MIVEX-235497 format. One record per atom (N, C-alpha, C, O): residue in three letters; atom name; x, y, z. Coordinates in nm, 2 decimals. Example, Ala and Ser with C-alpha at 12.3 -4.5 7.8 and 13.67 -1.06 7.14 Angstrom:
BEGIN
ALA N 1.32 -0.57 0.78
ALA CA 1.23 -0.45 0.78
ALA C 1.32 -0.33 0.78
ALA O 1.42 -0.33 0.85
SER N 1.28 -0.22 0.71
SER CA 1.37 -0.11 0.71
SER C 1.29 0.00 0.79
SER O 1.34 0.11 0.80
! end
This chain:
BEGIN
MET N 0.70 -11.72 -8.20
MET CA 0.61 -11.82 -8.22
MET C 0.52 -11.83 -8.10
MET O 0.56 -11.84 -7.99
SER N 0.39 -11.82 -8.12
SER CA 0.29 -11.82 -8.01
SER C 0.20 -11.94 -8.03
SER O 0.18 -11.99 -8.14
GLY N 0.13 -11.98 -7.92
GLY CA 0.04 -12.09 -7.93
GLY C 0.11 -12.22 -7.92
GLY O 0.23 -12.23 -7.89
PRO N 0.04 -12.33 -7.94
PRO CA 0.10 -12.47 -7.92
PRO C 0.20 -12.49 -8.04
PRO O 0.19 -12.44 -8.15
VAL N 0.31 -12.56 -8.00
VAL CA 0.41 -12.60 -8.10
VAL C 0.36 -12.71 -8.19
VAL O 0.31 -12.81 -8.14
ASN N 0.36 -12.69 -8.32
ASN CA 0.32 -12.80 -8.41
ASN C 0.43 -12.89 -8.45
ASN O 0.55 -12.86 -8.42
ASP N 0.40 -12.99 -8.52
ASP CA 0.50 -13.09 -8.56
ASP C 0.61 -13.03 -8.65
ASP O 0.73 -13.07 -8.64
GLY N 0.58 -12.93 -8.73
GLY CA 0.68 -12.87 -8.82
GLY C 0.78 -12.79 -8.73
GLY O 0.90 -12.80 -8.76
HIS N 0.73 -12.72 -8.64
HIS CA 0.82 -12.64 -8.55
HIS C 0.90 -12.74 -8.46
HIS O 1.02 -12.71 -8.43
ARG N 0.84 -12.85 -8.42
ARG CA 0.91 -12.95 -8.34
ARG C 1.03 -13.01 -8.43
ARG O 1.14 -13.03 -8.38
MET N 1.00 -13.03 -8.56
MET CA 1.10 -13.09 -8.64
MET C 1.22 -12.99 -8.66
MET O 1.33 -13.03 -8.66
VAL N 1.18 -12.86 -8.68
VAL CA 1.29 -12.76 -8.69
VAL C 1.37 -12.76 -8.57
VAL O 1.50 -12.75 -8.57
ALA N 1.31 -12.76 -8.45
ALA CA 1.38 -12.76 -8.32
ALA C 1.47 -12.88 -8.31
ALA O 1.59 -12.87 -8.26
ALA N 1.42 -13.00 -8.35
ALA CA 1.50 -13.12 -8.34
ALA C 1.62 -13.11 -8.43
ALA O 1.73 -13.15 -8.40
LEU N 1.60 -13.06 -8.56
LEU CA 1.70 -13.05 -8.65
LEU C 1.81 -12.95 -8.60
LEU O 1.93 -12.98 -8.61
GLU N 1.77 -12.84 -8.55
GLU CA 1.87 -12.74 -8.50
GLU C 1.95 -12.80 -8.38
GLU O 2.07 -12.78 -8.38
ALA N 1.88 -12.87 -8.29
ALA CA 1.95 -12.93 -8.18
ALA C 2.05 -13.04 -8.22
ALA O 2.15 -13.06 -8.15
ALA N 2.02 -13.10 -8.34
ALA CA 2.11 -13.20 -8.39
ALA C 2.22 -13.14 -8.47
ALA O 2.31 -13.22 -8.53
GLY N 2.22 -13.01 -8.49
GLY CA 2.33 -12.95 -8.56
GLY C 2.30 -12.90 -8.70
GLY O 2.38 -12.84 -8.77
PHE N 2.18 -12.92 -8.75
PHE CA 2.13 -12.87 -8.88
PHE C 2.12 -12.72 -8.87
PHE O 2.09 -12.67 -8.76
ALA N 2.13 -12.65 -8.98
ALA CA 2.12 -12.51 -8.98
ALA C 1.99 -12.45 -9.05
ALA O 1.94 -12.51 -9.14
VAL N 1.94 -12.35 -8.99
VAL CA 1.83 -12.27 -9.06
VAL C 1.89 -12.18 -9.16
VAL O 1.97 -12.10 -9.13
LEU N 1.86 -12.21 -9.29
LEU CA 1.91 -12.13 -9.40
LEU C 1.82 -12.02 -9.44
LEU O 1.86 -11.93 -9.52
GLY N 1.69 -12.03 -9.40
GLY CA 1.60 -11.92 -9.44
GLY C 1.46 -11.96 -9.39
GLY O 1.43 -12.07 -9.36
ARG N 1.37 -11.86 -9.40
ARG CA 1.23 -11.89 -9.36
ARG C 1.14 -11.83 -9.47
ARG O 1.17 -11.72 -9.53
GLY N 1.04 -11.90 -9.50
GLY CA 0.94 -11.85 -9.59
GLY C 0.80 -11.86 -9.53
GLY O 0.79 -11.91 -9.42
ARG N 0.70 -11.82 -9.60
ARG CA 0.57 -11.84 -9.55
ARG C 0.53 -11.98 -9.54
ARG O 0.50 -12.05 -9.64
GLY N 0.52 -12.03 -9.42
GLY CA 0.48 -12.17 -9.40
GLY C 0.59 -12.28 -9.40
GLY O 0.56 -12.39 -9.40
TYR N 0.71 -12.23 -9.41
TYR CA 0.82 -12.33 -9.41
TYR C 0.95 -12.27 -9.36
TYR O 0.97 -12.15 -9.35
VAL N 1.04 -12.36 -9.32
VAL CA 1.18 -12.32 -9.28
VAL C 1.27 -12.40 -9.36
VAL O 1.26 -12.52 -9.37
ARG N 1.37 -12.33 -9.43
ARG CA 1.47 -12.40 -9.51
ARG C 1.58 -12.45 -9.42
ARG O 1.65 -12.36 -9.36
MET N 1.60 -12.58 -9.42
MET CA 1.70 -12.64 -9.33
MET C 1.82 -12.69 -9.41
MET O 1.79 -12.75 -9.52
GLY N 1.94 -12.68 -9.36
GLY CA 2.06 -12.74 -9.43
GLY C 2.13 -12.84 -9.34
GLY O 2.11 -12.84 -9.22
ARG N 2.20 -12.92 -9.41
ARG CA 2.27 -13.03 -9.34
ARG C 2.39 -12.96 -9.26
ARG O 2.43 -12.85 -9.29
PRO N 2.44 -13.04 -9.15
PRO CA 2.54 -12.98 -9.07
PRO C 2.67 -12.95 -9.15
PRO O 2.75 -12.86 -9.12
ASP N 2.70 -13.03 -9.26
ASP CA 2.82 -13.01 -9.34
ASP C 2.78 -12.91 -9.45
ASP O 2.77 -12.95 -9.57
ALA N 2.76 -12.79 -9.41
ALA CA 2.71 -12.68 -9.50
ALA C 2.75 -12.69 -9.64
ALA O 2.86 -12.73 -9.68
GLY N 2.65 -12.66 -9.73
GLY CA 2.68 -12.66 -9.87
GLY C 2.64 -12.79 -9.94
GLY O 2.65 -12.80 -10.06
SER N 2.59 -12.89 -9.86
SER CA 2.56 -13.02 -9.93
SER C 2.41 -13.04 -9.94
SER O 2.36 -13.15 -9.94
GLY N 2.33 -12.93 -9.95
GLY CA 2.19 -12.94 -9.98
GLY C 2.10 -12.88 -9.87
GLY O 2.15 -12.85 -9.76
TRP N 1.98 -12.87 -9.90
TRP CA 1.88 -12.82 -9.81
TRP C 1.74 -12.87 -9.85
TRP O 1.73 -12.93 -9.96
TRP N 1.65 -12.85 -9.76
TRP CA 1.51 -12.89 -9.79
TRP C 1.42 -12.81 -9.70
TRP O 1.45 -12.76 -9.59
PRO N 1.29 -12.79 -9.75
PRO CA 1.20 -12.71 -9.67
PRO C 1.13 -12.80 -9.56
PRO O 1.09 -12.91 -9.59
VAL N 1.12 -12.75 -9.44
VAL CA 1.04 -12.81 -9.34
VAL C 0.91 -12.73 -9.33
VAL O 0.91 -12.61 -9.29
PRO N 0.79 -12.79 -9.35
PRO CA 0.67 -12.72 -9.34
PRO C 0.64 -12.68 -9.20
PRO O 0.66 -12.76 -9.11
THR N 0.58 -12.56 -9.18
THR CA 0.55 -12.52 -9.04
THR C 0.40 -12.47 -9.03
THR O 0.36 -12.44 -8.92
ASP N 0.33 -12.47 -9.14
ASP CA 0.19 -12.43 -9.14
ASP C 0.10 -12.55 -9.15
ASP O 0.08 -12.61 -9.26
PRO N 0.05 -12.60 -9.03
PRO CA -0.03 -12.72 -9.03
PRO C -0.17 -12.71 -9.11
PRO O -0.23 -12.81 -9.13
THR N -0.20 -12.59 -9.15
THR CA -0.33 -12.57 -9.23
THR C -0.30 -12.58 -9.38
THR O -0.40 -12.59 -9.45
ALA N -0.18 -12.59 -9.42
ALA CA -0.14 -12.60 -9.56
ALA C -0.18 -12.74 -9.60
ALA O -0.15 -12.84 -9.53
PRO N -0.23 -12.76 -9.72
PRO CA -0.27 -12.89 -9.77
PRO C -0.15 -12.99 -9.78
PRO O -0.17 -13.11 -9.77
GLU N -0.03 -12.94 -9.81
GLU CA 0.08 -13.02 -9.83
GLU C 0.16 -13.04 -9.70
GLU O 0.27 -13.10 -9.70
PHE N 0.11 -13.00 -9.58
PHE CA 0.19 -13.01 -9.46
PHE C 0.23 -13.15 -9.42
PHE O 0.35 -13.17 -9.40
ALA N 0.14 -13.24 -9.42
ALA CA 0.17 -13.38 -9.38
ALA C 0.26 -13.44 -9.47
ALA O 0.36 -13.51 -9.43
GLU N 0.24 -13.42 -9.60
GLU CA 0.33 -13.48 -9.70
GLU C 0.47 -13.42 -9.69
GLU O 0.57 -13.49 -9.71
GLY N 0.48 -13.29 -9.67
GLY CA 0.61 -13.23 -9.66
GLY C 0.69 -13.28 -9.54
GLY O 0.81 -13.30 -9.55
LEU N 0.62 -13.29 -9.43
LEU CA 0.68 -13.34 -9.31
LEU C 0.73 -13.49 -9.33
LEU O 0.83 -13.53 -9.28
ALA N 0.64 -13.56 -9.39
ALA CA 0.68 -13.70 -9.42
ALA C 0.81 -13.71 -9.51
ALA O 0.89 -13.80 -9.49
LYS N 0.82 -13.62 -9.61
LYS CA 0.94 -13.61 -9.69
LYS C 1.06 -13.58 -9.61
LYS O 1.17 -13.63 -9.64
VAL N 1.05 -13.49 -9.51
VAL CA 1.16 -13.46 -9.43
VAL C 1.21 -13.58 -9.35
VAL O 1.33 -13.61 -9.34
ARG N 1.11 -13.66 -9.30
ARG CA 1.15 -13.78 -9.23
ARG C 1.22 -13.88 -9.32
ARG O 1.31 -13.94 -9.28
GLN N 1.17 -13.89 -9.45
GLN CA 1.23 -13.98 -9.55
GLN C 1.38 -13.94 -9.57
GLN O 1.46 -14.02 -9.58
VAL N 1.40 -13.81 -9.59
VAL CA 1.54 -13.76 -9.61
VAL C 1.63 -13.80 -9.49
VAL O 1.74 -13.84 -9.51
LEU N 1.57 -13.77 -9.37
LEU CA 1.65 -13.81 -9.25
LEU C 1.68 -13.96 -9.24
LEU O 1.79 -14.00 -9.21
LEU N 1.58 -14.04 -9.27
LEU CA 1.60 -14.18 -9.26
LEU C 1.70 -14.23 -9.36
LEU O 1.78 -14.32 -9.33
ALA N 1.70 -14.17 -9.48
ALA CA 1.80 -14.20 -9.58
ALA C 1.94 -14.16 -9.54
ALA O 2.04 -14.22 -9.58
GLU N 1.95 -14.05 -9.46
GLU CA 2.08 -14.00 -9.41
GLU C 2.13 -14.07 -9.29
GLU O 2.25 -14.05 -9.25
VAL N 2.05 -14.14 -9.22
VAL CA 2.09 -14.20 -9.09
VAL C 2.22 -14.29 -9.11
VAL O 2.31 -14.29 -9.02
ALA N 2.23 -14.36 -9.22
ALA CA 2.34 -14.44 -9.25
ALA C 2.47 -14.35 -9.27
ALA O 2.58 -14.40 -9.26
GLN N 2.45 -14.23 -9.30
GLN CA 2.56 -14.14 -9.34
GLN C 2.61 -14.06 -9.22
GLN O 2.72 -14.00 -9.22
GLY N 2.53 -14.04 -9.12
GLY CA 2.58 -13.96 -9.01
GLY C 2.48 -13.96 -8.89
GLY O 2.37 -14.00 -8.90
GLU N 2.54 -13.92 -8.77
GLU CA 2.47 -13.93 -8.65
GLU C 2.37 -13.81 -8.63
GLU O 2.27 -13.82 -8.56
SER N 2.39 -13.70 -8.71
SER CA 2.30 -13.58 -8.69
SER C 2.16 -13.62 -8.73
SER O 2.07 -13.57 -8.66
ALA N 2.14 -13.69 -8.84
ALA CA 2.01 -13.73 -8.88
ALA C 1.94 -13.82 -8.78
ALA O 1.82 -13.80 -8.75
GLN N 2.01 -13.91 -8.73
GLN CA 1.96 -14.00 -8.62
GLN C 1.92 -13.92 -8.50
GLN O 1.82 -13.95 -8.44
ALA N 2.00 -13.83 -8.46
ALA CA 1.98 -13.75 -8.34
ALA C 1.85 -13.66 -8.36
ALA O 1.77 -13.65 -8.27
ALA N 1.83 -13.61 -8.48
ALA CA 1.71 -13.52 -8.51
ALA C 1.59 -13.61 -8.50
ALA O 1.49 -13.57 -8.45
LEU N 1.59 -13.73 -8.56
LEU CA 1.47 -13.82 -8.56
LEU C 1.44 -13.86 -8.41
LEU O 1.33 -13.86 -8.37
THR N 1.55 -13.89 -8.34
THR CA 1.53 -13.93 -8.20
THR C 1.46 -13.82 -8.12
THR O 1.37 -13.84 -8.04
MET N 1.51 -13.70 -8.14
MET CA 1.45 -13.58 -8.06
MET C 1.31 -13.55 -8.11
MET O 1.22 -13.52 -8.03
PHE N 1.29 -13.56 -8.24
PHE CA 1.15 -13.53 -8.29
PHE C 1.05 -13.64 -8.24
PHE O 0.94 -13.60 -8.21
ASP N 1.09 -13.76 -8.23
ASP CA 1.01 -13.87 -8.19
ASP C 0.98 -13.86 -8.04
ASP O 0.91 -13.95 -7.98
GLY N 1.05 -13.77 -7.97
GLY CA 1.02 -13.75 -7.83
GLY C 1.10 -13.82 -7.73
GLY O 1.08 -13.82 -7.61
GLU N 1.20 -13.89 -7.78
GLU CA 1.29 -13.96 -7.69
GLU C 1.38 -13.86 -7.61
GLU O 1.42 -13.89 -7.50
VAL N 1.41 -13.75 -7.67
VAL CA 1.50 -13.65 -7.61
VAL C 1.46 -13.51 -7.66
VAL O 1.43 -13.50 -7.78
LEU N 1.45 -13.41 -7.58
LEU CA 1.44 -13.27 -7.63
LEU C 1.47 -13.17 -7.53
LEU O 1.47 -13.05 -7.55
! end
């Protein structure tokens, strides 16, 4: 990855640091999985020029906010993404 880090890449880094797994990469997104493997995945957009980038990133935040009550990994990822720790 070259150039400035965009919010999609920052989200991927925060998720990885919090224990989430990279399950695959596609053009303009990274497929991330929960720490308890096998319980689902979602795409994190990484192409800020894509029309659905902001909406996709917002959906990732919604998923994490919904999961905060279920585990510390989601809270840690949001905290790191929001810049409190990285």
